[in-house]
N, C-alpha and C positions, 0 to 999 in steps of 0.2 A: 481213640480221639473220637470225639462227637463231631458229626458234620450235619448241617442243615441245609436242604434245598428247597426252594420255594418254586412253585409252578402256578399256571393259570392266570398271570396277568395278561393285558391285551389292550385293545382300543374298544370301547363301548360307548354307545350314544347317552346322553344324559336320560335318566329314568331305567336305565338298563341294569342288569345284573351280571356279576362275575362270582366265581368262587375260587379263591385261593388255596392251594394245598402246601404244606410244609411236610417234608419226609425228613426223618432222622435216621442217622445210621451211627453203628458203634455202640458201646456198652453203655447204657443210660439207665441210672438208679438214683433215688433220693430226688426226685424233681420237686423243686420248690414252686416254680412257676413257669408258664408257658404263655408267650405274648406275639401279639403283632405290632409292629411299629410301622410308621411311614415318614419319609422324608420328600417334601416338595421342593421344587428348585428355588433357591435362596432362603431356604426356611431351615430351622432345626429339625432334627428327628423327634417326633412324637408317639407317645403310646396311643394305640387305637383301640386295643381290647385285651384283655389279660385274664388268665385263669390261674388261680393259686388256690388259696384257702377260700377265696370268693371270687365271682367274676365281675370284671370292672370294664366299662366302655368309656371312651372319651365322649363328652356331652355333643359333639359335633356328628357323632356316627349312632348313638344310641337310639334303638327302634328301627335302625335301617341294616345294621351289621350284626352277626351272630358267629361268635366264635366257639370252637367245639373240637373234640379230638378223640382220637380212638382208644380204646380202654388199654392198649398195650402201650401207649404213650409214644408209638412210633410215628404218628401222623396227626397233625393238626389242620383246620380248616378256617377259613373266614369266608363266610357268605355276605356278599356285599349286594344289597338291593337299593333301588331308587337312587342310584349313583348319581353324583353332581359334580361339574367342572373341578369344583374345589377339592374333591377327592382324588384328583390327578395327583399322583406321587409314585416313588420307589417303595414298595412294601417288604418289610423285612421280618423274618421269622426271628424269635427270640426265644431261648432256652435256659433257665437258671437251675442249677442241680446242687445239691451239697447239704449236709446237716449243719455242721459247724463251720466249715468254709465253703463259701458259695463260689461256684465257677459260671461263667456267662458264656454263651455260645450265639453266633449269629450267621444267618444265611446270608447270601449274596445280594438277594433283593429280587423282585420282580416288577417290572414297570406296568402301571395301571394308568391309562388316559381316558379321561371321560371328555368327549368333544364329538359335536355335530358335524 
């Protein structure tokens, strides 16, 4: 069973930086995509950044956030710079695996609060 665990969230002032980490455990193979999502209070969960056959970012974070991962695929990161109050949300790690049949895994989330 694959499990994902996020860390690195916290309280930061506007303009500050945070680095989120996602650690995967269990047997992982045939990775289709890895991604970070976020959900702000009262809003739907949205895609922040994704690594698959290409790397994609939400328009609101492009140029400020960078997604990366270790070669062994066990860890993934989200470097967040120039943070804004509207970046406040719970951030979730997401993993999609499988060739013919895809399976999706989620972490429990880590809170990021941007406030002065």
